[in-house]
MILUM-167461 format. One record per residue (C-alpha): x, y, z; residue in one letter; chain. Coordinates in nm, 3 decimals, padded with zeros to 5 digits. Example, Ala and Ser with C-alpha at 12.3 -4.5 7.8 and 13.67 -1.06 7.14 Angstrom:
! MILUM-167461
{px = 01.230 py = -00.450 pz = 00.780 rest = A kette = A}
{px = 01.367 py = -00.106 pz = 00.714 rest = S kette = A}
***
This chain:
! MILUM-167461
{px = 00.143 py = -00.475 pz = -01.002 rest = X kette = A}
{px = -00.122 py = -00.734 pz = -00.919 rest = X kette = A}
{px = -00.324 py = -00.965 pz = -01.141 rest = X kette = A}
{px = -00.671 py = -01.077 pz = -01.033 rest = X kette = A}
{px = -00.954 py = -01.270 pz = -01.194 rest = X kette = A}
{px = -01.286 py = -01.103 pz = -01.274 rest = X kette = A}
{px = -01.458 py = -01.301 pz = -00.997 rest = X kette = A}
{px = -01.192 py = -01.192 pz = -00.747 rest = X kette = A}
{px = -01.211 py = -00.832 pz = -00.870 rest = X kette = A}
{px = -01.587 py = -00.827 pz = -00.813 rest = X kette = A}
{px = -01.546 py = -00.918 pz = -00.448 rest = X kette = A}
{px = -01.246 py = -00.687 pz = -00.390 rest = X kette = A}
{px = -01.336 py = -00.392 pz = -00.612 rest = X kette = A}
{px = -01.315 py = -00.126 pz = -00.340 rest = X kette = A}
{px = -00.973 py = -00.248 pz = -00.231 rest = X kette = A}
{px = -00.846 py = -00.266 pz = -00.590 rest = X kette = A}
{px = -00.969 py = 00.085 pz = -00.665 rest = X kette = A}
{px = -00.791 py = 00.215 pz = -00.355 rest = X kette = A}
{px = -00.471 py = 00.046 pz = -00.466 rest = X kette = A}
{px = -00.504 py = 00.199 pz = -00.813 rest = X kette = A}
{px = -00.567 py = 00.539 pz = -00.653 rest = X kette = A}
{px = -00.242 py = 00.493 pz = -00.462 rest = X kette = A}
{px = -00.058 py = 00.449 pz = -00.792 rest = X kette = A}
{px = -00.050 py = 00.071 pz = -00.825 rest = X kette = A}
{px = -00.155 py = -00.098 pz = -01.150 rest = X kette = A}
{px = -00.401 py = -00.387 pz = -01.121 rest = X kette = A}
{px = -00.464 py = -00.623 pz = -01.415 rest = X kette = A}
{px = -00.795 py = -00.808 pz = -01.438 rest = X kette = A}
{px = -00.799 py = -01.138 pz = -01.623 rest = X kette = A}
{px = -01.063 py = -01.363 pz = -01.777 rest = X kette = A}
{px = -00.963 py = -01.726 pz = -01.826 rest = X kette = A}
{px = -00.601 py = -01.631 pz = -01.768 rest = X kette = A}
{px = -00.591 py = -01.351 pz = -02.027 rest = X kette = A}
{px = -00.567 py = -00.982 pz = -01.933 rest = X kette = A}
{px = -00.889 py = -00.796 pz = -02.023 rest = X kette = A}
{px = -00.870 py = -00.478 pz = -01.814 rest = X kette = A}
{px = -00.627 py = -00.262 pz = -01.623 rest = X kette = A}
{px = -00.701 py = -00.040 pz = -01.321 rest = X kette = A}
{px = -00.471 py = 00.261 pz = -01.299 rest = X kette = A}
{px = -00.471 py = 00.600 pz = -01.134 rest = X kette = A}
{px = -00.692 py = 00.838 pz = -01.333 rest = X kette = A}
{px = -00.506 py = 01.143 pz = -01.453 rest = X kette = A}
{px = -00.679 py = 01.470 pz = -01.381 rest = X kette = A}
{px = -00.685 py = 01.706 pz = -01.675 rest = X kette = A}
{px = -00.466 py = 02.011 pz = -01.633 rest = X kette = A}
{px = -00.554 py = 02.350 pz = -01.770 rest = X kette = A}
{px = -00.295 py = 02.504 pz = -01.998 rest = X kette = A}
{px = -00.323 py = 02.861 pz = -01.869 rest = X kette = A}
{px = -00.115 py = 03.028 pz = -02.143 rest = X kette = A}
{px = -00.320 py = 02.854 pz = -02.414 rest = X kette = A}
{px = -00.645 py = 02.956 pz = -02.241 rest = X kette = A}
{px = -00.528 py = 03.317 pz = -02.217 rest = X kette = A}
{px = -00.432 py = 03.311 pz = -02.587 rest = X kette = A}
{px = -00.779 py = 03.190 pz = -02.685 rest = X kette = A}
{px = -00.973 py = 03.425 pz = -02.458 rest = X kette = A}
{px = -00.740 py = 03.716 pz = -02.539 rest = X kette = A}
{px = -00.836 py = 03.685 pz = -02.906 rest = X kette = A}
{px = -01.207 py = 03.710 pz = -02.826 rest = X kette = A}
{px = -01.376 py = 04.047 pz = -02.868 rest = X kette = A}
{px = -01.473 py = 04.228 pz = -02.547 rest = X kette = A}
{px = -01.845 py = 04.240 pz = -02.475 rest = X kette = A}
{px = -02.007 py = 04.584 pz = -02.474 rest = X kette = A}
{px = -02.209 py = 04.509 pz = -02.159 rest = X kette = A}
{px = -02.164 py = 04.297 pz = -01.849 rest = X kette = A}
{px = -02.344 py = 03.967 pz = -01.805 rest = X kette = A}
{px = -02.572 py = 04.121 pz = -01.543 rest = X kette = A}
{px = -02.668 py = 04.406 pz = -01.773 rest = X kette = A}
{px = -02.731 py = 04.160 pz = -02.056 rest = X kette = A}
{px = -02.963 py = 03.943 pz = -01.842 rest = X kette = A}
{px = -03.151 py = 04.251 pz = -01.714 rest = X kette = A}
{px = -03.197 py = 04.379 pz = -02.070 rest = X kette = A}
{px = -03.320 py = 04.040 pz = -02.191 rest = X kette = A}
{px = -03.561 py = 04.019 pz = -01.896 rest = X kette = A}
{px = -03.691 py = 04.370 pz = -01.946 rest = X kette = A}
{px = -03.741 py = 04.313 pz = -02.318 rest = X kette = A}
{px = -03.940 py = 03.997 pz = -02.245 rest = X kette = A}
{px = -03.688 py = 03.773 pz = -02.417 rest = X kette = A}
{px = -03.571 py = 03.590 pz = -02.107 rest = X kette = A}
***
């Protein structure tokens, strides 16, 4: 864990972001007080069972997407 001033963070931003990406926490201070924290961003994970439960409850469409687009185009509604 490192603590840097805002002025120092401005000049070393790329390095600090790389360190955060590697899992290190970097605190940024203003006048000696912490004002920000750089940490590794968590990527959202898809809950596959929950997604299947939601989509499984949806009614099946009577036509494919391609057929729907063709019908809309042919009817002049596209």
